[in-house]
GUFIFI-338657 format. One record per residue (C-alpha): x, y, z; residue in three letters. Coordinates in pm, 1 decimal. Example, Ala and Ser with C-alpha at 12.3 -4.5 7.8 and 13.67 -1.06 7.14 Angstrom:
REM residues 2
<site x="1230.0" y="-450.0" z="780.0" res="ALA"/>
<site x="1367.0" y="-106.0" z="714.0" res="SER"/>
This chain:
REM residues 398
<site x="8093.6" y="-2616.7" z="-2095.1" res="MET"/>
<site x="8326.3" y="-2368.8" z="-1991.7" res="LEU"/>
<site x="8085.5" y="-2091.9" z="-2127.6" res="PHE"/>
<site x="7807.9" y="-2196.8" z="-1911.9" res="ARG"/>
<site x="8030.8" y="-2189.0" z="-1610.5" res="ARG"/>
<site x="8138.9" y="-1819.8" z="-1680.0" res="VAL"/>
<site x="7768.9" y="-1714.1" z="-1748.7" res="LEU"/>
<site x="7638.0" y="-1875.4" z="-1412.7" res="LEU"/>
<site x="7935.2" y="-1705.8" z="-1212.9" res="PHE"/>
<site x="7864.8" y="-1385.7" z="-1373.0" res="GLY"/>
<site x="7520.5" y="-1398.0" z="-1291.7" res="MET"/>
<site x="7581.3" y="-1491.9" z="-914.1" res="LEU"/>
<site x="7795.3" y="-1204.4" z="-892.3" res="THR"/>
<site x="7561.3" y="-938.8" z="-1009.5" res="PHE"/>
<site x="7298.0" y="-1096.1" z="-772.5" res="PHE"/>
<site x="7537.5" y="-1060.2" z="-458.9" res="LEU"/>
<site x="7646.2" y="-703.2" z="-577.5" res="ILE"/>
<site x="7277.0" y="-607.5" z="-587.2" res="GLY"/>
<site x="7216.7" y="-731.0" z="-240.5" res="LEU"/>
<site x="7498.8" y="-515.0" z="-107.8" res="MET"/>
<site x="7394.6" y="-202.2" z="-308.0" res="LEU"/>
<site x="7148.3" y="46.3" z="-98.1" res="PRO"/>
<site x="6799.5" y="4.0" z="-177.5" res="SER"/>
<site x="6750.8" y="376.2" z="-281.3" res="SER"/>
<site x="6960.7" y="303.1" z="-621.3" res="ILE"/>
<site x="6682.8" y="56.8" z="-725.1" res="TRP"/>
<site x="6380.2" y="268.5" z="-622.4" res="THR"/>
<site x="6249.1" y="531.6" z="-884.1" res="LEU"/>
<site x="6124.0" y="857.8" z="-735.3" res="SER"/>
<site x="5775.0" y="917.0" z="-822.6" res="PRO"/>
<site x="5723.3" y="1206.6" z="-1050.9" res="ILE"/>
<site x="5520.5" y="1488.9" z="-898.4" res="PRO"/>
<site x="5196.7" y="1578.4" z="-1083.0" res="LYS"/>
<site x="5171.7" y="1901.5" z="-1252.4" res="ALA"/>
<site x="4896.5" y="2112.1" z="-1108.4" res="HIS"/>
<site x="4983.9" y="2470.3" z="-1206.2" res="ALA"/>
<site x="4744.4" y="2681.6" z="-1405.0" res="ALA"/>
<site x="4764.9" y="3000.4" z="-1605.0" res="SER"/>
<site x="4541.9" y="3300.4" z="-1499.9" res="HIS"/>
<site x="4497.9" y="3584.7" z="-1736.2" res="PRO"/>
<site x="4369.0" y="3892.0" z="-1518.3" res="ILE"/>
<site x="4299.6" y="4250.7" z="-1630.3" res="ARG"/>
<site x="4314.9" y="4535.0" z="-1372.3" res="LEU"/>
<site x="4226.3" y="4878.1" z="-1481.4" res="THR"/>
<site x="4359.6" y="5154.4" z="-1203.3" res="GLY"/>
<site x="4251.5" y="5505.4" z="-1136.1" res="ALA"/>
<site x="4349.9" y="5709.5" z="-834.3" res="PHE"/>
<site x="3980.8" y="5822.3" z="-805.0" res="TYR"/>
<site x="3786.7" y="5501.4" z="-849.4" res="SER"/>
<site x="4042.8" y="5221.7" z="-746.6" res="GLY"/>
<site x="4110.3" y="4908.0" z="-918.1" res="TRP"/>
<site x="3835.0" y="4790.4" z="-1160.5" res="ASN"/>
<site x="3612.0" y="5078.5" z="-1019.7" res="GLY"/>
<site x="3620.9" y="4980.2" z="-664.2" res="SER"/>
<site x="3806.8" y="5048.6" z="-338.3" res="ASN"/>
<site x="3917.7" y="4776.1" z="-219.2" res="PRO"/>
<site x="3955.0" y="4614.1" z="-573.9" res="GLY"/>
<site x="3849.2" y="4256.9" z="-657.7" res="PRO"/>
<site x="3990.5" y="3977.1" z="-472.1" res="THR"/>
<site x="4242.9" y="3773.0" z="-658.9" res="ILE"/>
<site x="4292.3" y="3419.1" z="-551.9" res="THR"/>
<site x="4534.7" y="3177.4" z="-714.8" res="VAL"/>
<site x="4740.9" y="2870.5" z="-622.5" res="THR"/>
<site x="5105.5" y="2832.4" z="-539.2" res="LYS"/>
<site x="5307.7" y="2763.4" z="-858.5" res="GLY"/>
<site x="5037.8" y="2925.2" z="-1089.7" res="ASP"/>
<site x="5131.6" y="3175.0" z="-1353.9" res="THR"/>
<site x="4931.6" y="3507.0" z="-1365.1" res="VAL"/>
<site x="4923.3" y="3707.1" z="-1679.7" res="SER"/>
<site x="4842.4" y="4044.6" z="-1558.5" res="LEU"/>
<site x="4715.0" y="4311.7" z="-1820.5" res="SER"/>
<site x="4728.7" y="4651.0" z="-1664.0" res="LEU"/>
<site x="4535.9" y="4964.2" z="-1781.3" res="VAL"/>
<site x="4547.1" y="5312.6" z="-1659.9" res="SER"/>
<site x="4194.3" y="5432.3" z="-1635.5" res="GLY"/>
<site x="4274.4" y="5795.0" z="-1574.9" res="ASP"/>
<site x="4601.5" y="5823.6" z="-1784.9" res="SER"/>
<site x="4811.7" y="5884.7" z="-1458.8" res="ALA"/>
<site x="5127.7" y="5673.9" z="-1362.0" res="PRO"/>
<site x="5049.2" y="5374.3" z="-1140.5" res="HIS"/>
<site x="5210.9" y="5044.2" z="-1050.8" res="THR"/>
<site x="5112.1" y="4712.8" z="-934.2" res="PHE"/>
<site x="5271.3" y="4585.0" z="-617.2" res="ILE"/>
<site x="5206.9" y="4256.7" z="-414.7" res="ILE"/>
<site x="5329.8" y="4288.9" z="-76.3" res="ASP"/>
<site x="5485.5" y="3952.9" z="-46.0" res="VAL"/>
<site x="5715.7" y="4034.4" z="249.3" res="ASP"/>
<site x="5433.1" y="4194.7" z="432.4" res="LYS"/>
<site x="5608.3" y="4514.4" z="511.8" res="ASP"/>
<site x="5308.1" y="4736.5" z="455.6" res="GLY"/>
<site x="5169.1" y="4945.7" z="188.4" res="VAL"/>
<site x="5460.2" y="5182.4" z="127.2" res="ILE"/>
<site x="5581.0" y="5418.5" z="-148.7" res="ALA"/>
<site x="5910.7" y="5217.3" z="-187.4" res="SER"/>
<site x="5846.0" y="4847.7" z="-172.5" res="PRO"/>
<site x="6119.3" y="4580.0" z="-154.6" res="ASN"/>
<site x="6082.7" y="4459.6" z="-514.4" res="CYS"/>
<site x="6358.3" y="4177.6" z="-468.3" res="SER"/>
<site x="6075.2" y="4001.0" z="-269.2" res="MET"/>
<site x="5770.5" y="4201.4" z="-348.7" res="ASP"/>
<site x="5603.8" y="4160.7" z="-703.6" res="LYS"/>
<site x="5648.1" y="4496.6" z="-861.0" res="CYS"/>
<site x="5511.3" y="4564.1" z="-1209.5" res="SER"/>
<site x="5662.7" y="4864.3" z="-1414.5" res="PRO"/>
<site x="5502.6" y="5176.8" z="-1401.3" res="GLN"/>
<site x="5233.7" y="5239.6" z="-1661.8" res="PHE"/>
<site x="5030.6" y="5526.0" z="-1788.1" res="THR"/>
<site x="4842.7" y="5355.6" z="-2043.2" res="SER"/>
<site x="4894.3" y="4987.3" z="-2051.3" res="THR"/>
<site x="5131.4" y="4736.6" z="-1946.4" res="ALA"/>
<site x="5169.1" y="4350.8" z="-1936.9" res="ASN"/>
<site x="5305.0" y="4201.0" z="-1628.8" res="TYR"/>
<site x="5347.4" y="3814.7" z="-1601.3" res="PRO"/>
<site x="5475.2" y="3640.5" z="-1297.8" res="PHE"/>
<site x="5478.9" y="3315.1" z="-1108.5" res="THR"/>
<site x="5311.3" y="3266.5" z="-780.7" res="VAL"/>
<site x="5634.4" y="3134.5" z="-591.4" res="ASP"/>
<site x="5499.1" y="3253.5" z="-248.6" res="PHE"/>
<site x="5256.2" y="3168.1" z="1.3" res="GLY"/>
<site x="5027.5" y="3028.2" z="104.2" res="PRO"/>
<site x="4890.4" y="3330.8" z="279.0" res="GLY"/>
<site x="4659.5" y="3641.6" z="219.8" res="THR"/>
<site x="4863.3" y="3957.3" z="92.9" res="TYR"/>
<site x="4756.3" y="4310.3" z="-0.8" res="THR"/>
<site x="4816.0" y="4435.4" z="-374.3" res="TYR"/>
<site x="4831.2" y="4818.9" z="-423.4" res="TYR"/>
<site x="4950.6" y="5096.4" z="-654.0" res="CYS"/>
<site x="5283.7" y="5257.0" z="-474.0" res="SER"/>
<site x="5189.1" y="5584.2" z="-601.5" res="ILE"/>
<site x="4822.6" y="5604.0" z="-494.0" res="HIS"/>
<site x="4855.6" y="5396.2" z="-140.7" res="LEU"/>
<site x="4519.6" y="5463.4" z="-15.4" res="THR"/>
<site x="4294.9" y="5475.9" z="-317.4" res="SER"/>
<site x="4417.3" y="5166.3" z="-493.3" res="MET"/>
<site x="4437.8" y="4873.9" z="-275.4" res="ILE"/>
<site x="4308.4" y="4497.0" z="-305.0" res="GLY"/>
<site x="4331.4" y="4137.1" z="-150.5" res="THR"/>
<site x="4563.9" y="3881.6" z="-306.7" res="PHE"/>
<site x="4517.3" y="3529.7" z="-162.1" res="ILE"/>
<site x="4731.8" y="3210.9" z="-209.1" res="VAL"/>
<site x="4534.4" y="2926.2" z="-41.5" res="PRO"/>
<site x="4732.7" y="2634.0" z="129.0" res="GLY"/>
<site x="4662.0" y="2285.9" z="122.2" res="PRO"/>
<site x="4300.8" y="2208.5" z="225.4" res="ASP"/>
<site x="4040.1" y="1963.3" z="158.5" res="TYR"/>
<site x="3670.1" y="1949.6" z="107.4" res="GLY"/>
<site x="3390.2" y="1744.2" z="238.2" res="ALA"/>
<site x="3073.0" y="1627.2" z="88.4" res="SER"/>
<site x="2823.0" y="1327.0" z="121.3" res="SER"/>
<site x="2614.6" y="1171.3" z="-156.9" res="ASN"/>
<site x="2322.9" y="1132.2" z="-145.7" res="PRO"/>
<site x="2257.9" y="1421.3" z="77.9" res="SER"/>
<site x="1902.1" y="1334.0" z="166.7" res="SER"/>
<site x="1791.7" y="984.2" z="264.3" res="LEU"/>
<site x="1434.6" y="827.2" z="316.1" res="THR"/>
<site x="1473.1" y="538.4" z="551.1" res="ILE"/>
<site x="1182.1" y="326.3" z="731.6" res="PRO"/>
<site x="1146.7" y="271.4" z="1090.0" res="GLN"/>
<site x="1381.8" y="-31.6" z="1169.4" res="GLY"/>
<site x="1584.2" y="-0.2" z="855.1" res="ALA"/>
<site x="1930.5" y="161.9" z="753.3" res="SER"/>
<site x="2056.5" y="337.2" z="442.2" res="ALA"/>
<site x="2414.8" y="447.3" z="313.9" res="ASN"/>
<site x="2550.0" y="779.2" z="187.1" res="SER"/>
<site x="2910.8" y="812.1" z="55.4" res="THR"/>
<site x="3124.5" y="1068.9" z="236.3" res="VAL"/>
<site x="3399.2" y="1199.4" z="6.9" res="SER"/>
<site x="3710.7" y="1392.8" z="123.6" res="ILE"/>
<site x="3865.0" y="1559.1" z="-173.8" res="THR"/>
<site x="4233.7" y="1703.5" z="-172.0" res="SER"/>
<site x="4246.4" y="2076.5" z="-251.6" res="LEU"/>
<site x="4594.9" y="2269.4" z="-336.4" res="ASN"/>
<site x="4776.6" y="1906.4" z="-311.3" res="ASN"/>
<site x="4656.8" y="1842.7" z="26.6" res="PHE"/>
<site x="4754.6" y="1487.0" z="144.6" res="ALA"/>
<site x="4696.5" y="1342.0" z="500.3" res="GLY"/>
<site x="4483.3" y="1163.7" z="753.8" res="SER"/>
<site x="4127.4" y="1292.1" z="818.8" res="VAL"/>
<site x="3914.8" y="1173.6" z="1101.8" res="THR"/>
<site x="3538.9" y="1153.4" z="1054.9" res="LEU"/>
<site x="3276.5" y="1206.7" z="1329.0" res="THR"/>
<site x="2893.5" y="1259.7" z="1317.0" res="SER"/>
<site x="2684.7" y="1468.3" z="1540.0" res="SER"/>
<site x="2358.1" y="1361.2" z="1719.0" res="PRO"/>
<site x="2057.0" y="1418.0" z="1484.1" res="SER"/>
<site x="1854.0" y="1702.3" z="1476.7" res="SER"/>
<site x="1616.1" y="1732.9" z="1610.2" res="PRO"/>
<site x="1727.8" y="1460.3" z="1888.7" res="PRO"/>
<site x="1639.8" y="1130.5" z="1806.7" res="GLY"/>
<site x="1756.3" y="776.8" z="1826.4" res="LEU"/>
<site x="1930.0" y="779.3" z="1496.0" res="LEU"/>
<site x="2261.9" y="589.2" z="1490.5" res="THR"/>
<site x="2545.0" y="620.6" z="1234.6" res="SER"/>
<site x="2901.7" y="459.3" z="1151.5" res="SER"/>
<site x="3175.4" y="492.0" z="889.4" res="PHE"/>
<site x="3311.0" y="186.7" z="705.2" res="SER"/>
<site x="3675.5" y="375.6" z="701.8" res="VAL"/>
<site x="3778.8" y="595.1" z="960.1" res="ASN"/>
<site x="3998.5" y="797.3" z="964.2" res="PRO"/>
<site x="4059.0" y="821.3" z="568.0" res="VAL"/>
<site x="4388.6" y="883.6" z="407.6" res="MET"/>
<site x="4356.7" y="1159.9" z="131.3" res="VAL"/>
<site x="4605.4" y="1132.0" z="-140.8" res="PRO"/>
<site x="4753.8" y="1441.1" z="-313.9" res="PRO"/>
<site x="4518.1" y="1579.2" z="-580.8" res="SER"/>
<site x="4288.5" y="1289.9" z="-493.4" res="GLY"/>
<site x="3966.1" y="1155.3" z="-297.3" res="THR"/>
<site x="3903.6" y="925.8" z="-4.6" res="ALA"/>
<site x="3577.4" y="774.7" z="56.5" res="LYS"/>
<site x="3399.7" y="613.8" z="338.7" res="SER"/>
<site x="3057.4" y="457.3" z="352.4" res="ASN"/>
<site x="2845.2" y="646.1" z="611.1" res="PHE"/>
<site x="2560.3" y="400.4" z="722.5" res="THR"/>
<site x="2255.4" y="566.5" z="910.2" res="ILE"/>
<site x="2039.2" y="336.9" z="1121.3" res="SER"/>
<site x="1649.6" y="416.8" z="1236.9" res="VAL"/>
<site x="1543.3" y="213.0" z="1511.1" res="PRO"/>
<site x="1201.0" y="70.7" z="1494.7" res="ALA"/>
<site x="1075.9" y="307.5" z="1772.1" res="GLY"/>
<site x="1192.2" y="629.9" z="1608.8" res="THR"/>
<site x="919.0" y="902.0" z="1530.5" res="SER"/>
<site x="832.3" y="953.8" z="1184.5" res="PRO"/>
<site x="948.8" y="1295.9" z="1064.8" res="GLY"/>
<site x="1254.0" y="1490.2" z="928.0" res="SER"/>
<site x="1604.8" y="1468.0" z="1079.1" res="TYR"/>
<site x="1958.5" y="1571.2" z="990.1" res="SER"/>
<site x="2308.1" y="1449.0" z="1090.1" res="ILE"/>
<site x="2630.1" y="1639.5" z="1044.9" res="THR"/>
<site x="2956.2" y="1467.4" z="925.4" res="VAL"/>
<site x="3272.6" y="1665.0" z="1061.2" res="THR"/>
<site x="3608.1" y="1585.5" z="868.3" res="ALA"/>
<site x="3871.2" y="1718.6" z="1092.7" res="LYS"/>
<site x="4269.7" y="1718.9" z="1019.8" res="ASN"/>
<site x="4519.5" y="1688.7" z="1292.3" res="SER"/>
<site x="4629.0" y="2036.2" z="1249.1" res="THR"/>
<site x="4369.0" y="2296.9" z="1197.4" res="THR"/>
<site x="4121.9" y="2198.7" z="909.1" res="PHE"/>
<site x="3792.2" y="2111.9" z="1000.1" res="SER"/>
<site x="3506.9" y="2088.1" z="733.8" res="HIS"/>
<site x="3130.8" y="1938.9" z="743.2" res="SER"/>
<site x="2871.7" y="1795.9" z="544.5" res="ALA"/>
<site x="2496.3" y="1734.9" z="643.8" res="THR"/>
<site x="2272.3" y="1467.4" z="553.0" res="VAL"/>
<site x="1899.8" y="1483.1" z="564.7" res="SER"/>
<site x="1700.6" y="1193.9" z="674.5" res="VAL"/>
<site x="1321.2" y="1138.3" z="645.5" res="THR"/>
<site x="1170.4" y="882.7" z="868.4" res="VAL"/>
<site x="875.6" y="700.7" z="728.1" res="VAL"/>
<site x="641.8" y="407.4" z="866.5" res="ILE"/>
<site x="658.6" y="85.0" z="681.3" res="PRO"/>
<site x="287.9" y="32.1" z="535.4" res="ASP"/>
<site x="116.4" y="-146.8" z="225.9" res="PHE"/>
<site x="-178.5" y="-80.1" z="3.6" res="LYS"/>
<site x="-442.1" y="-288.5" z="-106.3" res="ILE"/>
<site x="-627.5" y="-242.3" z="-461.7" res="ALA"/>
<site x="-867.0" y="-438.4" z="-666.3" res="LEU"/>
<site x="-834.2" y="-510.9" z="-1042.2" res="SER"/>
<site x="-1189.7" y="-387.9" z="-1074.8" res="SER"/>
<site x="-1399.7" y="-178.9" z="-861.6" res="SER"/>
<site x="-1727.9" y="-350.1" z="-978.6" res="SER"/>
<site x="-1839.1" y="-721.4" z="-1053.0" res="LEU"/>
<site x="-2149.6" y="-850.7" z="-1183.0" res="THR"/>
<site x="-2228.8" y="-1230.5" z="-1135.4" res="VAL"/>
<site x="-2515.8" y="-1432.5" z="-1299.9" res="ALA"/>
<site x="-2730.7" y="-1646.0" z="-1070.3" res="PRO"/>
<site x="-2585.1" y="-1985.2" z="-1046.0" res="GLY"/>
<site x="-2247.5" y="-1885.7" z="-1157.9" res="SER"/>
<site x="-1918.7" y="-1730.3" z="-989.2" res="SER"/>
<site x="-1673.7" y="-1474.3" z="-1098.4" res="GLU"/>
<site x="-1327.1" y="-1369.9" z="-975.4" res="ASN"/>
<site x="-1134.1" y="-1035.1" z="-886.5" res="VAL"/>
<site x="-768.5" y="-987.4" z="-826.0" res="THR"/>
<site x="-669.2" y="-827.8" z="-495.0" res="VAL"/>
<site x="-307.1" y="-670.4" z="-507.3" res="THR"/>
<site x="-118.7" y="-577.0" z="-201.8" res="LEU"/>
<site x="186.3" y="-370.0" z="-241.8" res="THR"/>
<site x="477.6" y="-285.6" z="-3.2" res="SER"/>
<site x="529.0" y="68.3" z="96.2" res="LEU"/>
<site x="839.4" y="215.8" z="263.5" res="ASN"/>
<site x="1029.8" y="-114.2" z="295.2" res="GLY"/>
<site x="725.4" y="-300.6" z="451.9" res="PHE"/>
<site x="756.7" y="-681.2" z="505.0" res="SER"/>
<site x="515.8" y="-911.4" z="675.1" res="GLY"/>
<site x="207.3" y="-1128.7" z="655.4" res="THR"/>
<site x="-124.4" y="-959.6" z="543.1" res="VAL"/>
<site x="-451.1" y="-1148.2" z="615.2" res="SER"/>
<site x="-751.6" y="-1105.2" z="389.8" res="LEU"/>
<site x="-1133.4" y="-1087.1" z="505.2" res="THR"/>
<site x="-1434.8" y="-946.7" z="368.4" res="SER"/>
<site x="-1775.8" y="-833.1" z="479.7" res="THR"/>
<site x="-2110.3" y="-799.5" z="280.6" res="LEU"/>
<site x="-2380.2" y="-522.5" z="326.6" res="THR"/>
<site x="-2618.8" y="-802.4" z="352.4" res="SER"/>
<site x="-2609.4" y="-1184.7" z="356.1" res="PRO"/>
<site x="-2631.4" y="-1353.3" z="13.1" res="GLY"/>
<site x="-2328.1" y="-1437.0" z="-214.5" res="PRO"/>
<site x="-2034.1" y="-1653.5" z="-101.6" res="GLN"/>
<site x="-1707.5" y="-1464.7" z="-100.0" res="VAL"/>
<site x="-1362.7" y="-1637.4" z="-65.8" res="THR"/>
<site x="-980.6" y="-1569.1" z="-112.4" res="PHE"/>
<site x="-726.7" y="-1796.0" z="-242.7" res="SER"/>
<site x="-501.0" y="-1755.4" z="-66.2" res="PRO"/>
<site x="-660.3" y="-1571.5" z="241.8" res="ASN"/>
<site x="-326.9" y="-1438.8" z="367.2" res="SER"/>
<site x="-7.2" y="-1318.9" z="185.5" res="VAL"/>
<site x="348.5" y="-1241.4" z="257.0" res="THR"/>
<site x="482.4" y="-926.0" z="153.7" res="LEU"/>
<site x="861.5" y="-835.2" z="108.4" res="SER"/>
<site x="1009.9" y="-500.1" z="17.0" res="SER"/>
<site x="1060.8" y="-609.5" z="-324.0" res="GLY"/>
<site x="735.2" y="-602.2" z="-485.7" res="GLY"/>
<site x="349.7" y="-669.9" z="-504.2" res="PRO"/>
<site x="169.1" y="-997.9" z="-427.5" res="VAL"/>
<site x="-172.7" y="-1105.9" z="-541.6" res="SER"/>
<site x="-471.7" y="-1315.8" z="-413.6" res="SER"/>
<site x="-786.3" y="-1409.4" z="-612.2" res="THR"/>
<site x="-1125.3" y="-1302.0" z="-458.7" res="LEU"/>
<site x="-1412.0" y="-1529.6" z="-555.5" res="SER"/>
<site x="-1774.5" y="-1435.8" z="-567.0" res="VAL"/>
<site x="-2023.5" y="-1731.8" z="-608.7" res="SER"/>
<site x="-2398.5" y="-1685.6" z="-659.5" res="ALA"/>
<site x="-2483.8" y="-2068.6" z="-680.2" res="VAL"/>
<site x="-2769.8" y="-2191.0" z="-461.5" res="SER"/>
<site x="-2679.8" y="-2339.9" z="-140.4" res="SER"/>
<site x="-2832.5" y="-2519.2" z="150.1" res="GLY"/>
<site x="-3063.3" y="-2824.7" z="217.2" res="ALA"/>
<site x="-3341.7" y="-2659.4" z="11.6" res="TYR"/>
<site x="-3108.0" y="-2517.4" z="-255.7" res="SER"/>
<site x="-3187.2" y="-2164.6" z="-160.4" res="THR"/>
<site x="-3113.0" y="-1913.7" z="-438.9" res="PRO"/>
<site x="-2896.1" y="-1609.5" z="-382.3" res="VAL"/>
<site x="-3120.4" y="-1306.5" z="-374.0" res="PRO"/>
<site x="-3044.1" y="-1088.3" z="-665.4" res="MET"/>
<site x="-2958.0" y="-736.9" z="-623.0" res="GLY"/>
<site x="-2665.1" y="-487.1" z="-551.9" res="ASN"/>
<site x="-2418.3" y="-546.9" z="-284.0" res="TYR"/>
<site x="-2094.9" y="-376.9" z="-120.7" res="ASN"/>
<site x="-1820.7" y="-614.0" z="-43.5" res="VAL"/>
<site x="-1545.6" y="-456.4" z="178.4" res="ASN"/>
<site x="-1220.7" y="-619.8" z="119.9" res="VAL"/>
<site x="-982.3" y="-573.0" z="422.0" res="THR"/>
<site x="-602.4" y="-643.8" z="445.1" res="GLY"/>
<site x="-470.7" y="-651.1" z="824.0" res="THR"/>
<site x="-117.2" y="-689.6" z="936.4" res="SER"/>
<site x="-63.2" y="-599.7" z="1310.1" res="GLY"/>
<site x="-199.5" y="-247.2" z="1370.0" res="SER"/>
<site x="-197.8" y="-178.1" z="996.4" res="LEU"/>
<site x="-551.1" y="-196.5" z="816.7" res="VAL"/>
<site x="-646.3" y="-95.3" z="474.7" res="HIS"/>
<site x="-958.3" y="-176.6" z="278.1" res="SER"/>
<site x="-1103.9" y="-160.7" z="-74.8" res="ALA"/>
<site x="-1484.9" y="-174.6" z="-172.0" res="THR"/>
<site x="-1627.2" y="-387.5" z="-451.4" res="LEU"/>
<site x="-1963.3" y="-299.7" z="-611.3" res="ALA"/>
<site x="-2139.9" y="-632.0" z="-673.5" res="LEU"/>
<site x="-2434.5" y="-699.7" z="-871.0" res="THR"/>
<site x="-2613.6" y="-1053.5" z="-854.1" res="ILE"/>
<site x="-2817.8" y="-1079.6" z="-1176.1" res="GLY"/>
<site x="-2767.3" y="-803.2" z="-1426.1" res="SER"/>
<site x="-2610.3" y="-470.2" z="-1362.5" res="SER"/>
<site x="-2933.3" y="-285.3" z="-1549.4" res="SER"/>
<site x="-3189.8" y="-530.1" z="-1362.9" res="GLY"/>
<site x="-3298.9" y="-682.6" z="-1717.8" res="ALA"/>
<site x="-3191.9" y="-1004.0" z="-1618.5" res="GLY"/>
<site x="-3431.5" y="-1033.5" z="-1320.1" res="ALA"/>
<site x="-3717.2" y="-894.3" z="-1545.0" res="LEU"/>
<site x="-3646.6" y="-1153.2" z="-1789.6" res="ALA"/>
<site x="-3638.5" y="-1426.2" z="-1539.8" res="THR"/>
<site x="-3970.0" y="-1293.4" z="-1406.2" res="LEU"/>
<site x="-4145.7" y="-1308.3" z="-1754.5" res="ALA"/>
<site x="-4028.6" y="-1665.5" z="-1795.1" res="ILE"/>
<site x="-4188.2" y="-1755.1" z="-1457.9" res="ILE"/>
<site x="-4492.1" y="-1570.9" z="-1565.0" res="GLY"/>
<site x="-4512.5" y="-1751.5" z="-1890.7" res="VAL"/>
<site x="-4462.5" y="-2096.0" z="-1731.7" res="GLY"/>
<site x="-4723.1" y="-2025.0" z="-1473.4" res="ILE"/>
<site x="-4983.8" y="-1909.4" z="-1770.3" res="ALA"/>
<site x="-4880.3" y="-2229.5" z="-1954.4" res="SER"/>
<site x="-4950.2" y="-2439.7" z="-1656.7" res="ALA"/>
<site x="-5280.9" y="-2299.2" z="-1589.2" res="VAL"/>
<site x="-5408.5" y="-2326.6" z="-1936.2" res="ALA"/>
<site x="-5296.1" y="-2686.6" z="-1952.3" res="VAL"/>
<site x="-5505.9" y="-2756.5" z="-1624.2" res="VAL"/>
<site x="-5821.3" y="-2570.4" z="-1754.6" res="ALA"/>
<site x="-5799.9" y="-2778.4" z="-2097.6" res="ALA"/>
<site x="-5782.5" y="-3101.4" z="-1894.2" res="GLY"/>
<site x="-6063.8" y="-3006.2" z="-1674.4" res="VAL"/>
<site x="-6279.7" y="-2902.3" z="-1966.2" res="TYR"/>
<site x="-6198.6" y="-3225.5" z="-2147.7" res="PHE"/>
<site x="-6299.5" y="-3433.3" z="-1846.0" res="LEU"/>
<site x="-6626.4" y="-3251.1" z="-1803.9" res="ARG"/>
<site x="-6704.4" y="-3332.3" z="-2162.4" res="ARG"/>
<site x="-6650.3" y="-3711.9" z="-2140.9" res="ARG"/>
<site x="-6857.5" y="-3727.8" z="-1805.3" res="SER"/>
<site x="-7155.4" y="-3534.0" z="-1935.6" res="LYS"/>
<site x="-7469.9" y="-3798.2" z="-2017.4" res="PRO"/>
<site x="-7550.7" y="-3840.5" z="-2384.0" res="LYS"/>
<site x="-7895.7" y="-3741.8" z="-2491.7" res="THR"/>
């Protein structure tokens, strides 16, 4: 029992001491991310041609904290040095090597490794022996960021909207708040836009994102537009990305499962009519038909369909060649064109069906006529035989 009391007292004491201690004692400092890199660089110097054959020589760009492994070669066997004017006191024959980066003098080759512990800024490198003919630029960029948008091009129907993701990426360990703005569309139009997050907080060596929504009112003219996104820091940085927008008209198309159809007299056949949404079209499409001449009956099931932007919808077109009317008038055999039309508001599209009643080759019509001819001939023969028989019976016997 005594042991439990001592243990409880000790735990309570530890808790009270913890409350009195500064919070910094209990907080672990974050370990900075290593971002330094090593850059092997080779320079050949000659007083008559400069560094690597040009004057000024090649521009060297590295980040603060990086290591440069410099391989120096004398291209003319003359003595040379490599100096970076860190203190910016000018291109001089006696540089301040306690601040400047100074290689040993070389007449053939030399290795000069150093750490970029200065900057950011733009500096001059040169040979302290050939001050005017061997000069170049050494750049140590400061913290910055890049701006991009993905996708960089969108196709948007009238009355709809689409999204692009704006990414602000840290460069050289940049961290901070970046405000996003969008310019009016070019050419001028009614396009509107908005950001899901604004401003964005960019982490060191990381990326911040915002959803960029572009809306196209129904009255916007079809065509090509562009909107520029500008990302601005509170200090001096400003970067931009452009999104191209193609505005299209929502529409639909109509198609038949077959471009031709043959229907035998007294029967009916079907064709499938398929309507497909284009450019995000949604709405009701009414179906009608016209014939080049009266005859067969054409119906739709259903005679109107509702389209969404998700996919096609079908209707069944039926053609009947069955006799109709009080006297069972047969459907005239022959060839017809059926014009199938889909209408939705001001949008009208058509497809043509080549229709044959009878046989596609006309053989059916000839066969039918032959059968009728044989029937008539048979009927005539029967009547003639009956008349002959009656005359024989009525003739008086001798």
